[in-house]
C-alpha positions in Angstrom: 110.5 64.3 120.2 107.8 66.5 118.7 110.1 69.5 118.5 112.4 67.4 116.2 109.9 65.3 114.2 107.6 68.2 113.3 110.3 70.1 111.4 111.5 66.9 109.8 108.0 66.0 108.5 107.3 69.6 107.4 110.6 69.8 105.7 109.9 66.6 103.9 106.5 67.9 102.6 108.1 71.2 101.5 110.9 69.4 99.7 108.3 67.2 97.9 106.4 70.3 96.8 109.5 71.9 95.3 110.8 68.8 93.5 107.7 66.8 92.5 107.2 66.5 88.8 103.5 66.8 87.8 102.9 64.8 84.7 99.9 64.0 82.5 97.8 61.3 84.3 98.6 57.6 83.8 96.0 55.6 82.0 95.2 51.9 82.8 94.7 51.1 79.1 98.4 51.8 78.4 99.5 48.9 80.7 99.2 45.1 80.2 97.4 44.5 83.5 96.2 46.3 86.6 99.3 45.2 88.6 101.6 47.1 86.3 99.3 50.1 86.4 99.3 50.1 90.2 103.1 49.7 90.3 103.6 52.6 87.9 101.2 54.7 89.9 103.2 54.2 93.1 106.4 55.1 91.3 104.7 58.2 89.8 103.5 59.2 93.3 106.9 58.7 95.0 109.0 60.3 92.2 112.7 59.5 91.8 115.9 60.0 93.7 117.1 63.6 93.6 120.0 65.3 95.4 118.1 68.6 95.4 115.2 66.8 97.2 117.5 66.0 100.2 119.2 69.4 100.2 115.8 71.2 100.2 114.6 68.8 102.9 117.6 69.5 105.2 117.4 73.3 104.6 113.6 73.5 105.2 113.7 71.3 108.3 116.6 73.2 109.7 115.0 76.6 109.1 111.7 75.5 110.6 113.5 74.0 113.7 115.6 77.1 114.2 112.7 79.5 113.7 110.5 77.6 116.1 113.3 77.7 118.7 113.9 81.4 118.2 110.1 82.2 118.3 109.7 80.3 121.6 112.5 82.3 123.2 111.8 85.7 121.6 108.0 85.5 121.5 106.6 89.0 120.8 103.8 90.2 123.0 101.3 90.2 120.2 102.1 86.8 118.6 99.0 85.2 120.3 96.9 87.8 118.5 98.0 86.6 115.1 94.9 85.6 113.0 96.0 82.0 112.6 92.8 80.9 110.9 93.0 83.6 108.3 96.7 83.0 107.8 96.0 79.3 107.3 93.2 80.0 104.7 95.5 82.4 102.8 98.3 79.9 102.9 96.2 77.0 101.7 94.7 79.1 98.9 98.1 80.2 97.5 99.6 76.8 98.1 96.8 75.3 95.9 97.2 77.9 93.2 101.0 77.3 93.2 100.4 73.5 92.7 97.9 74.2 90.0 100.4 76.4 88.2 103.0 73.7 88.4 100.5 71.1 87.1 99.4 73.1 84.1 103.0 74.1 83.2 104.2 70.5 83.1 101.1 68.4 82.4 99.6 70.8 79.9 96.1 72.2 79.6 94.7 69.1 77.9 93.9 67.8 81.4 91.8 70.6 82.7 92.1 69.3 86.2 94.0 66.4 87.6 92.9 63.4 85.6 93.7 60.5 88.0 93.8 59.6 91.6 97.6 59.7 91.6 97.6 63.2 90.2 95.0 64.3 92.7 97.2 62.8 95.5 100.3 64.6 94.1 98.5 67.9 93.8 97.3 67.5 97.4 100.8 66.8 98.7 102.4 69.7 96.6 99.6 72.0 97.8 100.3 71.0 101.4 104.0 71.7 101.0 103.6 75.1 99.4 100.9 75.9 102.1 103.6 75.3 104.8 105.9 77.7 102.9 103.3 80.4 102.6 102.2 80.0 106.2 105.8 80.4 107.5 106.3 83.4 105.3 103.0 84.9 106.3 103.7 84.5 110.0 107.1 86.2 109.8 105.7 89.1 107.6 102.6 89.6 109.8 104.7 89.6 113.0 106.7 92.5 111.4 103.6 94.4 110.4 101.9 94.0 113.8 105.0 94.5 116.0 104.4 97.5 118.1 108.0 98.4 118.6 109.1 97.7 115.1 111.5 100.4 113.9 110.7 100.7 110.1 111.4 104.4 109.9 114.4 106.6 110.3 114.7 108.7 113.5 115.3 112.4 113.3 118.9 111.9 114.1 119.4 109.5 111.2 121.2 111.1 108.3 119.7 110.1 104.9 122.5 110.6 102.4 120.4 110.3 99.3 116.8 110.6 100.3 117.1 114.0 102.0 116.1 117.0 100.0 114.9 117.1 96.4 113.8 113.4 96.7 111.5 113.5 93.7 114.2 115.0 91.4 116.9 112.6 92.6 114.6 109.5 92.3 113.4 110.6 88.9 117.0 111.1 87.7 118.1 107.7 88.9 115.2 105.9 87.2 115.5 108.1 84.1 119.1 107.2 83.6 118.3 103.5 84.1 115.3 103.5 81.6 117.1 105.5 78.9 119.1 102.6 77.4 115.9 100.6 77.0 114.2 103.5 75.2 117.1 103.9 72.9 117.5 100.2 72.2 113.8 99.8 71.4 113.5 102.8 69.1 110.9 103.8 68.0 109.1 101.4 70.4 107.2 98.1 70.4 103.7 97.6 69.1 100.8 95.4 70.2 97.4 94.8 68.5 95.5 97.1 70.9 97.9 100.0 70.2 97.8 99.4 66.4 94.0 99.4 66.5 94.0 102.7 68.4 96.4 104.3 66.0 94.4 103.2 63.0 91.2 104.7 64.4 92.9 108.2 64.4 94.7 107.7 61.1 91.4 106.5 59.4 89.0 108.7 61.3 86.7 105.9 62.3 86.4 105.6 66.1 85.0 103.0 68.5 84.9 102.9 72.3 86.4 99.4 72.3 89.5 101.1 73.6 89.6 104.2 75.9 88.7 107.0 73.5 90.7 109.7 75.3 93.9 107.6 75.2 93.2 106.7 71.5 93.0 110.3 70.6 96.2 111.2 72.5 98.4 108.3 71.3 96.9 108.2 67.8 97.1 112.0 67.5 100.8 112.0 68.3 101.5 109.3 65.8 99.4 111.1 63.2 101.4 114.3 63.7 104.6 112.2 63.1 103.0 110.7 60.0 102.1 114.2 58.7 105.8 115.2 59.1 106.9 112.1 57.2 107.8 109.7 60.1 105.0 107.9 62.1 107.9 106.1 63.8 108.9 109.5 65.3 105.4 109.9 66.6 105.5 106.5 68.2 108.9 107.3 69.9 107.6 110.6 71.2 104.6 108.9 72.7 106.7 106.1 74.3 109.0 108.8 75.8 106.0 110.7 77.3 104.5 107.6 78.9 107.9 106.6 80.3 108.3 110.1 81.9 104.8 109.8 83.3 105.4 106.4 84.9 108.7 107.2 86.5 107.2 110.5 87.7 104.6 108.5 89.5 107.3 106.2 90.9 109.4 109.2 92.0 106.3 110.8 93.7 105.7 107.6 95.7 109.3 107.6 96.9 109.1 111.4 97.8 105.9 110.9 99.8 107.4 107.9 101.7 110.6 109.9 102.4 108.5 112.7 104.0 106.9 110.1 106.2 110.3 109.1 107.5 110.4 105.7 105.8 113.8 104.1 106.3 116.5 104.9 103.8 117.0 101.2 103.2 113.3 100.6 102.2 113.4 103.6 99.8 116.5 102.2 98.1 114.8 98.8 97.8 111.7 100.4 96.3 113.8 102.4 93.8 115.6 99.1 92.9 112.2 97.4 92.4 111.0 100.2 90.1 114.2 99.9 88.1 114.8 96.1 88.0 111.2 94.8 87.5 111.3 93.8 83.8 107.6 94.5 83.4 108.1 98.3 83.8 110.9 98.9 81.3 109.2 96.4 79.0 105.9 98.2 78.9 107.2 101.7 78.8 109.0 100.9 75.6 105.8 99.9 73.9 103.0 102.1 72.6 100.3 100.8 75.0 97.4 102.2 77.1 98.3 100.3 80.3 101.3 102.5 81.1 99.6 105.9 81.5 96.7 104.0 83.2 99.0 102.4 85.7 100.8 105.7 86.4 97.6 107.5 87.1 96.3 104.7 89.3 99.5 104.9 91.4 99.1 108.7 91.7 95.5 108.1 92.7 96.4 105.6 95.3 99.1 108.0 96.7 96.5 110.8 97.0 94.0 108.4 98.4 96.4 107.4 101.2 97.1 111.0 102.0 93.5 111.8 102.0 92.6 108.9 104.3 95.3 110.0 106.7 94.1 113.6 106.7 90.7 114.1 105.2 90.7 117.9 105.8 93.5 118.1 103.3 90.9 118.4 100.5 89.7 121.7 102.0 92.5 123.1 100.0 90.9 123.9 96.5 94.1 122.9 94.7 94.2 119.5 96.5 90.5 119.0 95.8 90.8 119.7 92.1 94.0 117.6 91.8 92.4 114.6 93.4 89.3 114.8 91.2 91.5 115.4 88.1 93.6 112.3 88.7 90.5 110.2 89.2 89.1 111.5 85.9 92.4 110.6 84.1 92.2 107.1 85.6 88.7 106.8 84.1 89.8 108.2 80.7 93.0 106.1 80.2 91.3 102.7 80.3 87.8 101.4 80.2 88.5 99.6 83.5 89.1 103.0 85.2 85.4 103.7 85.8 84.7 100.6 87.9 88.0 101.0 89.7 87.1 104.6 90.8 83.5 103.9 91.5 84.2 100.9 93.7 87.1 102.6 95.5 84.9 105.6 96.2 82.0 103.6 97.4 84.1 101.4 99.7 86.1 104.4 101.0 82.9 106.2 101.8 81.5 103.2 103.7 84.7 102.5 105.7 85.3 106.1 106.6 81.7 106.5 107.6 81.9 103.5 109.9 85.2 104.7 111.4 84.3 108.3 111.9 80.7 109.6 112.3 81.7 113.2 111.8 79.7 114.8 109.0 82.7 116.6 107.4 84.9 113.5 107.2 82.0 111.5 105.8 81.0 114.0 103.2 84.5 114.5 101.7 84.8 111.1 100.0 81.2 111.2 98.8 81.7 114.5 97.1 85.2 113.8 95.7 84.4 110.4 94.2 81.0 111.5 92.9 82.5 114.5 91.2 85.2 112.4 89.5 82.7 109.8 88.2 80.3 112.4 86.8 83.2 114.3 85.2 84.6 111.2 83.7 81.3 110.2 82.2 80.7 113.7 80.8 84.1 113.9 79.2 83.7 110.5 77.6 80.2 111.5 76.4 81.6 114.7 74.9 84.5 112.9 73.1 82.0 110.3 71.8 79.8 113.0 70.4 82.8 114.8 68.8 84.2 111.7 67.1 81.0 109.8 66.4 82.6 106.8 68.1 80.6 103.5 68.0 79.9 101.6 71.2 82.2 98.7 72.0 81.0 95.1 72.2 79.0 94.2 75.2 80.6 90.8 75.1 83.9 92.2 76.3 82.8 91.8 79.9 81.6 88.2 79.5 84.9 86.4 79.0 84.6 84.2 82.1 80.9 83.1 81.5 81.8 82.5 77.8 84.7 80.3 78.9 82.6 78.3 81.4 79.9 77.8 78.8 82.3 76.7 76.0 84.2 74.3 78.3 81.0 72.7 79.6 79.8 72.2 76.1 83.2 70.8 75.0 83.2 68.0 77.7 79.4 67.5 77.9 77.4 68.5 74.8 74.2 67.6 76.7 74.9 69.8 79.7 72.3 72.3 78.6 68.7 71.9 77.7 67.4 72.7 74.2 66.0 76.0 75.4 69.3 76.9 77.1 71.2 76.0 74.0 68.9 78.3 72.0 69.6 81.1 74.4 73.3 80.5 74.1 73.1 80.4 70.3 71.4 83.8 70.1 74.4 85.3 71.7 77.4 83.1 70.6 76.1 81.2 67.6 76.3 77.5 67.0 77.0 75.7 70.3 79.0 73.0 68.5 81.3 75.6 67.0 82.0 77.4 70.2 82.7 74.1 72.0 85.2 73.2 69.3 86.8 76.6 69.5 87.3 76.5 73.3 90.8 77.4 74.3 91.7 77.3 78.0 94.4 79.9 77.5 92.3 82.7 76.1 88.6 83.6 75.8 89.0 85.4 72.5 88.5 82.3 70.4 85.0 82.0 71.9 84.4 85.7 72.4 84.9 86.3 68.7 81.6 84.5 68.0 79.7 87.1 70.1 76.8 88.4 68.0 76.9 92.1 68.3 73.4 92.5 67.1 72.0 90.5 70.1 69.8 92.7 72.2 69.5 93.2 75.9 66.8 90.4 76.1 69.1 88.0 74.4 72.0 88.7 76.8 69.8 88.4 79.8 68.5 85.0 78.4 72.1 83.9 77.9 73.1 84.8 81.4 70.0 82.9 82.7 71.2 79.8 80.8 74.7 80.3 82.0 73.5 80.5 85.6 71.3 77.5 85.5 74.1 75.6 83.8 76.3 76.4 86.7 73.7 75.1 89.2 73.6 71.8 87.3 77.3 71.4 86.6 79.2 73.3 89.4 82.3 71.1 89.1 82.7 71.8 85.4 82.2 75.5 86.0 84.8 75.4 88.8 87.3 73.7 86.5 86.8 76.3 83.8 87.1 79.1 86.4 90.3 77.7 87.9 92.1 77.3 84.5 90.9 80.8 83.5 92.0 82.7 86.6 94.6 80.7 88.6 97.5 82.6 86.9 96.6 85.8 88.8 97.3 84.0 92.1 99.9 81.4 91.4 103.6 82.3 92.1 104.5 79.4 89.9 103.4 81.2 86.7 105.8 83.1 84.5 104.1 86.3 83.2 106.8 87.7 81.0 105.7 89.2 77.7 107.2 91.1 74.8 104.7 91.6 72.1 106.1 90.7 68.7 103.7 92.4 66.4 104.6 93.6 62.9 102.7 96.5 61.3 103.4 97.5 57.7 102.8 101.2 58.3 105.3 101.6 61.2 108.7 100.0 61.3 110.2 98.9 64.6 113.7 97.9 65.8 115.3 100.7 63.8 118.4 101.4 66.0 120.2 98.6 64.2 119.1 95.4 62.5 117.7 93.0 65.0 117.4 95.6 67.8 113.9 94.5 68.6 115.2 90.9 68.8 117.7 92.0 71.4 114.9 93.4 73.5 112.9 90.2 73.2 116.0 88.2 74.3 116.6 90.4 77.3 113.1 90.0 78.7 112.9 86.3 78.0 116.3 85.9 79.7 115.1 88.0 82.7 112.0 85.8 83.1 113.6 82.4 82.5 117.1 82.5 84.0 117.2 85.1 86.8 115.2 86.0 89.9 114.0 89.0 88.0 111.1 86.9 86.7 109.7 86.7 90.2 109.3 90.5 90.2 106.7 90.3 87.4 104.7 87.5 89.0 101.2 88.8 89.9 100.6 86.0 92.4 103.3 87.2 94.7 101.9 90.7 94.7 98.4 89.4 95.4 99.9 87.3 98.3 101.5 90.5 99.8 98.2 92.4 99.2 96.3 89.7 101.1 98.7 90.0 104.1 98.6 93.8 104.1 94.8 93.7 104.1 94.7 91.1 106.8 97.1 93.1 109.0 94.9 96.3 108.6 91.8 94.3 109.5 93.5 92.8 112.5 94.5 96.3 113.7 91.0 97.6 113.0 92.4 100.3 110.7 89.1 100.4 108.7 89.7 103.6 106.8 93.2 102.4 105.8 91.7 99.4 104.1 90.4 101.7 101.4 93.9 102.1 100.1 93.9 98.4 99.1 90.6 98.5 97.3 92.0 99.8 93.9 94.3 96.7 93.8 91.5 94.3 94.8 89.2 95.9 92.2 92.0 95.5 89.6 92.3 91.9 90.5 88.5 91.3 89.9 88.9 93.0 86.6 91.8 90.8 85.7 89.8 87.7 86.6 87.1 88.9 84.2 89.7 89.6 81.4 90.2 87.3 78.4 93.3 85.6 79.8 96.3 86.0 82.1 98.9 84.1 80.0 101.5 86.5 78.8 99.4 89.6 79.8 100.7 90.9 83.1 100.0 94.4 81.9 96.4 93.8 82.9 97.6 93.7 86.6 99.9 96.7 86.3 97.7 98.7 88.9 98.4 95.8 91.4 102.1 95.8 90.7 102.6 99.6 91.1 100.3 100.1 94.1 101.0 97.2 96.5 104.7 98.2 97.4 103.7 101.8 98.0 100.6 100.9 100.1 102.6 98.4 102.2 105.4 100.9 103.0 102.9 103.8 103.6 100.8 101.8 106.1 103.5 100.0 108.0 106.9 101.8 107.5 106.0 105.5 107.8 105.6 107.5 111.0 102.2 108.0 112.6 100.5 105.8 110.0 98.0 104.1 112.3 94.6 105.5 112.5 93.5 103.3 115.3 
């Protein structure tokens, strides 16, 4: 009986999760008496009849039953070794963020959390249903990762028709042909506020380090050359073409490396399709933006890091050593986030390799390589700052999350902070009533714009002290503000599509034909809203896969290999500290580009285990 009832009940919960409508909370004052309110609450909890509900119930219950029967008769030798507690924790976490995403998309952000007992119950049920889905998926995926006899690479006898010989050139050509129509259609390229600000710095000769100075000089310099020749639009198009070539070169390099490892032809074709069909890639490459070269260099860095982890003595070759350091420096120079990414990656790699291998030579390699890159990156940045006279960026840029928690707490409880704490907050953000009124759950910029740039180190330390004590006194409010600010990086229920629609008088866009830019906007909105392509630009799914990959490496005690996941984890932390997730998947580009490669490198290539 249990064999039958368990799939039925699990299927019921999964179906409820997929079909439940999460509305704004019911309020007793809107009903004549308590009986009507309780009746409406029951109806709200149960939902309404839906054919899709029963279809999903039948399909989910049937799949769970058949899978359990198959597993019991084809149980792999290592199934008992599956880290079930860790899988449960991961599944519950992503189940909750999925439910949270559904709630905010349908009920709106006016209700920062759930608002009523009925909504809390619905969120709990939806979370449980999604958790079952993620647990089932996690179990299947992890069994594949951990299966000792899993054939994920081609044998020497296998003939690879396409991925045999000149793999880089072939892959680059396929992606180049696919990307070309998007480049032409978007001529001269799209603009965003960050890119415009960088161009203006070069055109006006007034520089700041708010954006990466090296990238500002490169992109702005190209546009300035076009402007000198009478067409800044031509400069934009040249830059867009260059960053497109750079990104698809990084993609082609990843495919070439995996092909040399003997990764199955099927997986290489799927990876190529992923690089071509993910709307985020063709979207960003057709816009003048810093994230594309940054993402490309991060991917190349991860590729070199994986090769280095597999064979540390590789860097005895002076060319390989210089290349690895150079790529790290370029990561640092292309985005202000590059320095923490390289520093943390280097530190963790050094620790993990040191634990894994006590040999002096293997330990010293990462220490020297990463130290050289960090020092070189800082020196180049200092030199460019001196040459351009660039002003320092705002210190408030790294405080988006604390600012949001402070503003939200003040907006719902003006007396949450003491007078001394409010004074410390005001010295950094100004009038506390104003920042409370300007709180926007979708983006931190409305509060961050009040940051007082003249505030000194002592003022900032005092603010952080007030923020910290406020969190101790009001942990629930801080948790709510944290959840609404960061859940989108984890929730597969969030659409992350974006096509910046910024006009700039000095540079005309959509020049191929009237309304060409509108065609691009339609294409990307269509991809996100009406096709499965929108799933490919959802950060939560990539973070879910990243979690499983890391868990599998931990389970197999492949300590050094875990280093390859650190750039993506560091990028996730940076994303969580960013002003927002809504409509800005570009912040997570390093996660998008590195997770598929790391997954295939670690589990689909020959001789990838360093156990």
